[in-house]
N, C-alpha and C positions, 0 to 999 in steps of 0.2 A: 505495499498497499503506498505511495508515495505523492508527499504532497510538498511542493513545493512553491518558494515565492521567488520570484525573479527578480533583481533591482533590475531600474530602469535601462542598463546597458544590455541586461539581457545576464549576467552573472552572477555566481550562488549567493543568496541572500543570508545564506544561515553562517552569517556572523560570530566570530569570538566570542564566546562565552552563548550563544545560539543554543537551541536543542535541534541537537542533530540528531537523525531517528533512520537505524539501520534495518532492515528484516523485512522490508515490508514489503506489502504482497501486489505489485501491480495488476491484479484480476481483481482484487477486492471493487466491488459496486463501488462504494463508496471513496476510490481515487479520481480525484479529479485537479490539474492543476492551473492555476489561479496564476496572474500576468500584471505585473504595473503597469503601471498608466504612463511611466514615464513623468512623473512632477507634474503635468500637462493641466493639471487640476480636474481633468475628468470623472464621470463618474460612471461607472460602468460595470453593469449588471448583466450575465451570464446567468439566465436560468436553466435549474437542470431540467427537461425533460420527460416524460416519457417513468416509467418503473422500474424500481432496484432490480436485482436478478435476484432467483427463488431464494439466495442465501438469506439476504435482504431481508424479502419478506415475512421468510419463515420467522424471522427475529421481532415480530411486533407484530400490535395488536391495536384496532381501535378499545381505547379504554372503557370502562364499563362505569364510570361515576360522572353525576354530574352536578356541578359546581353551581347552587339553585340559581341567582344572583347574577352569573354569564352567560346572557344566551344567544350571545350573538349582539354587534353592531347594526348600524343605519345607513343611508348616503345622505343625512341629513348633514348641512354644510357645520363647521365648528369652528370659534376661532383658533388660529395656528396657534400649536405649541409656545412657538418663540418668533415671532413677525421679523423682528430686528437681525435675524442671523446670528446672535450670539449665545456664546453657551451657556448652557442653562444649569448654575450649579445646585444643587439640591440642598435644601434650608437644613443649617444646623442645631437639630434638635435640644431645646434647653431643657435642664435638669432643674428640680426641689432637690429637697433634702426632703428626707422622713425618716427619722429613729437614728442618724449618722449616715442612712444610706444615700446612696444617689440615685436620685428616682428619673425614671424613663416611664414615657405615659403615651400608650399607642394605642389606635385605635387601627383594625381590618377592615376594609369596607366598600361596597362598590361606587365605581362612578362613568365620566367616559374620558374621552380623551382620542386626541388625531395620533390615530399609528401609519395610517394612511394620508395623504396631505388632504384635506375638502371632505374628508369623511369621517364621523364619529363613529367610535368604537366602544363597546360598554366593555371599561377598565374594574382594576379592584388597584388599592392603594394602602399606605401607613398613613393616617392623619391628610389623607388629600384625593385625586383620584388617579392616581397613577407612582409607582414606586414609592418609597418616603423619604423621610429625611436622613442625616447621613447622625449617627451617636457618635461621639467621641468617650472614651473609656481612660483613664489612668491606673495605671498599675498599680495595685495596692489597695485600691480604693471599693468597696462594695457596694454594690450596684442590687439597687430591685428596681425591677421591670412588670408595667403591669400594662399588659397585653389584652384589648376587649375584643371578640366577636362577632361583627354585627353584618357577618357574608351572607347567613342564613344556611350555613354546610359548616362540618367538623372542619379546622385550621390544627397547624401545631408552627410555632416561631421556633426556628433554629439557630442558632447563633456560630454559623459555619466560618470554621480552623480554631474557636473560641476553647482555648481547657480550663474545663468546666465539669463540677458532678455530673453522672448523665440525669441525674434527676431533672438538672435545671437544663440540659442538652435541647431540648424541643424534639425531639424525634418523635416516631409514632407513638410512644406508650405515655407523649405528653401531648396527645392533640387535645382539644376543648370544643367542645359545642358553641350554638352560634348563643349570642347573647350573656355569654358568659365570660370574667375575668383572670385570665394567666396571669401569677405574679410570682416567679420566680425570682430569686437573689443569689449572689455569691461573688464571692472575692473575685476582682480581675487579679491571674496570677500573669497572664501572657506579656511579655516583652513589646516592642511600638510594633507594631504590626498593623495590616491593613486583613479585615475581616469582611464576613456580608451577615443580612439574616433572612430567612424566607422561610415558607411552610415547609413542613415534611411526612405531613398527615398521608397514610396510608393512601396510594391509588389515587392520590388527587395531586400530588404535589406537581407534577408538569402542570396542569390546566390551571395552578392559581400561581405560580411564579410569571407563565407566558404573558396572563393578567395583568403583571404588575406588581406580583407582591415581591417587592423585593430591597433594601436597601443598604449604605453601607456606611461599616463599626471603625472608625482609628481608633486602635490603642495607644497611648503617651506613655511613654517612662520620664522618669528625672535623669537621663542617660546624659553625660555629656554632650556624645555623637547624637543623640535628638534634638538638643538644644544647639548644634551647629547644623543641622540641617534645615529649608524651609519649611513653616509651622501653620502657617496664618492664613485659616481654611478662608478660598475662596479666595485669597491674596497671591501665593506663591505655592498654596497647598491645595490642589485641583484632585476633585474625583472626578474620575471618567467611568461611568458605567456604560458598555455596552451590548446592545444585544440586537441579536436575527430572531426576527419573530416569522411565522407561516402567518398571511392574511390575504381573506378572498375581496374582493371587489366594494364589496358591501360592508368591507369591516372586520367581519368575523374576525378573533384569533383563534386558531388553532393549533389544537396541542398533542393531538390522538394522530396515528396513520392513516385511517380514512382520510382526516382534514388536511394531512400534506399534500399526499396523492390528490385530490379534488384539484378538480379543473379551474382556471382564474387564480389559484396560488399565486401571489408572490412573496418574495422574502424582504423584506424594508431591514434596511440597517435603522437603531437608534442611539443617539449618544446623550444620556442622561433623559430622555424620553421624547426625543425631538429626531426626526426624521430627515436622514442625510441623503437619501437616494437623491437627489439632484439642489441639494447645500450643504456649504462647505462654512460652520463654525466660526467665528472667530472668537479668542482669547486676549486681550491687552496685557502683557505681562509689564506688572510695572515692578516687577524686583529681574533682577538679573539673570537671575538664578530660579526655576520655579521648580515646583515636586508635581508630578502627576501619579498617580494614586487608577490603578485602571484594574476593571472585572470585568470578567465575562460572564453576564447574567445569563446568555442565551442560553435555552434549555437544552440543544445541542450541537449546534456551530463553532466552527477554529475559527479566532478572531487572531492574525497577528498585526502588530503596531512596527509598523514601520515609516520612516519617514520620506513625503514623497521626492526631496534630491538626493537620495541614498546614505547620508550621513550615518551620523550614527545617534546610538540613547546612552544614558548613561546608566544602569539599571544599578541601583541599589539595595531592590528586599525582592524577594518571592515571595510565596504564599506565607510563609511561617517566619515573617522578619528578617535584617537586615542581611547582605550577603558579608563574605569577610571583606572584601573590595569591592567600591565602587567599580562597573567592568564595564567598558564600549560592548556596544550591541547593535548590528544592526537590524535584527530582528525580532518581537518577544512574542512569543506566539503561546496562546492563552488557550487552550481546552475551558467546556464551556465547566465553572464552577473556578479557573481560578485566578490568580490577581497577581501583579506586579506593581514593580513601583520604578518610574525612573526621574532623572531629573535634564533640564536645558540650561545650556550658559548661552545666554543669546545675543547675536550682534546682530544679526535681521532674521526676517521672518519666517520661521518654516511651517510647513503645512504636515500634519502628523495621517496618515492614510491607516486603514483599515482592509485587511486581508481578508475574508468572510472562505472559508473550505467548508462545503458542506460534511457533518457528523454522522447525519443518518440515513434517514433510508432518500430524502430527498430534504434539500433548503439549499440558502445561500451559496454564493461563487460569485467573485469579484472583488475590485478596489475602491475603496472611495474613500477621499479626500476630505474627513470628517471636523479636521480643526487645523485653522488658520493660526499660529501664536504668532505676535508682533511686538515686539521691544519696544515700551517705552521706558526707561530706566536708566537713571544713574550711577548708580551705586556700583561698589567693584565689589563679588564676596568673594570671601574667602578661600582657600585650597578645601575640597573636600576631607572631613576626617579621615585619616587614616591610622590603622585599621578602622572599617567598620564596625566590626565582628569577631569573636574568635569564635569558628567551630568546631570543635573537636572531632575529627571524624570517628567514624566507630568501628570497632575491632571486634568483630563479626563471629569468632573464630569458636568462642563460647554460646552463644548467643541460640534461642532455642529456635526451629528450624518449620516451616508451613509450606504447605502451597494450597495460592488461592483459585481456582478458575472459573474464569468468567464464561458464561455459556447459554445456548439459547437450548430451551426446553420445550415442551408441546404446544400446538392449538397459538400459539404468537408471544410465546412466555418466552420470558430470560432467565438466567439462574446463577447463582455461584455456587460452586463444590457440589451442583447436581439437584439441589434446592432450590424449588421457586419460592422467592420471599415474598408475596402477594399477602400474607398474612402474619402477625409475629410467629404465630407454630410454626407456619411451614418453612421459616429461615431454616438453613445453617447458620447454628450458634459455636461463637470462635470461645475460649472458656481460657479465662488466662487469670494471671495473682500480681497483686502489687509488688512494683519494681524488678518485671519480667522483661529480659531481654531477648528481644524477638527478632529472628531476619524473614520476610516472608517474601514468597515468588508468587507473580499476580499472573498467571496466565492464560494468554487471552485465546479460549478453543475457536473461538468465533473469526470469522472475517471481515468483522466490522470490528469501527471507531470505538472506542471505550476510553473513562474519564474515571480513572481511579481512586475514590473519597476517601480517606479515612477520619472518622472520627474520633476525638479525645487527646490524642497526641501527635504533634509535629512526626516526621520521619526524612529521615534522607534513605537517598536514590543511591543503590551503590552497583544497579549495573543497567542498564537498556540495550536489551535487547543483546544480551550477551557482553556488550562493551559497558569498559566502565565510563561514569561519567564525566566532565568536564568543564568549567566555565560556571554559569549558573547554576548548572546541575547539579551544584557541588553545595546549594543552598539547604535548608527547610521547607517542606511542600507536607500538604494536606491533600491533595488531589494534583494530578498525574496522568501524561497520556499514557494509555496502552493499544498500541495499533491494532490493526487484525493479523491475525496469526502471529503476531509478536510478545514479547513479556520485559515485566522489568523486575528486579529483587530492591525489595526497599527497607531499612532495619529503625526501630524504634523501642524508647522504655517507656513503659506503664507506672506514670507518677502520680501520685497525691489520692487518689481516687476510688473509692472501690465502691461494690452495691450488690445487693444481693437480688433485687426487683427488677431496678432499671438498667437499661441497656445501652450501652454506643450502637452505631450503626458505623458499615461500609457496605460501600456500592460504589454502582456509575455513577458519574453524574452526568452524562446524558439525561434527563430529566423522565423521555418515555421511557428509556432500560430501566430505571428504578425502578418503576410504577409496575411495567409487566413483570418486576420479579429479581431482576438481577442487584439483591439486596440482602443483607447477612448482617446476624447480631454478632455485639464483643460484650462479654457480661468481664468485664473485670471485679474478683471479690480478694480478699484482704487473704486466703491462702486454699 
């Protein structure tokens, strides 16, 4: 399976520190090649016509759960998401203090928004009609979350990438009904990093996320490195939520296989909720150095971020925090659910591009100029901190070894270790103990793209299709690509939290695959 992102000159764009993938299967029905636009500001879309091959279709099926308030859009006019063409920055959620806890209050609700220009779609959001505000957590503080559900259906709220107790993790066991407020509380143990929050109830995750239930979490800490990096939200610290959705001409957002294969479905790209199919958004940088936190909140498609002029991005973080050193890369490839941080030191305007590669049976494809960053600053930033972080690589010689097999079940289902995880009872369960050190081989027995996500603790990537990782792949992750027929080895240590009732999840973050059963549970006990 070969995904290539070419530079304007046609040369290899998998630059130093970028994800280099090997062992791919060229006959995979999901293999598509995306070409750059040469930095000419063009918005090139190629839609993948027809159906995937038999292997792809066998892996998916229509979801059987209906999200009662999200019944489709209509073709009535609505005001543009941002008529000025300026990047919309999600609101920063203000917290209050309750009994010493930093308290955040959010309501999941239905609304309307423009996903296609001039067409109203029925959507959902937290405290709004689409997406959610950004939360800032600080290491060492106790947070209290008050989430109220007004969706007309069960939901949950998962804090993707957070190291918190299983009872507070927001997985399927934490689902709560319409009209109920869920109030988890926990101490923030994470170092500085970019997380996000989204639903995680059984069978409805794809449906609820694609309609807009997603938001970013910024974790701050008191380290000298963090103090030296841009951190003024909306000024020099900018969230970028990328999405590629499936939408019909009436504005109905699709989430299941039948919908994706429908005639007339297109695959718009959104940036912080704004469609960029025919618009390059603008951002004026009032500081010479600007930090960008990028999240791929797409249900399935892969997003590769690059500069339109072929220049480099200075990557400073992966999913789970800072790299050891700031690393110059030409591309940042993000599978569904993954995050990265980079900085730009600007003398001249730079246009950022998103190269979209389908990760599912059908999806987006093409290159988008999504944001032009124009400098308007006179300051002189200091050199970036060096090192950014100390990452001690695991010596896995004595680690407990496991094999996790991502497979296909019958009747359009997906599986982990042969079990279809559409119910808690039906899932394969991994049992481990506190402070256990483990190395897992994640084997993809399908020819489909998968995005492997582990709740609870970060992991190091030890091998990618039999080869040692290099560059940014030596950072910390919670979500990583597993290509069709490929494998990765990951290592982790289970720290801090145990529970005899509540479980963490491990699953494919292609949300349709998760809903079709590619999910298992993880129980961490004291002994």
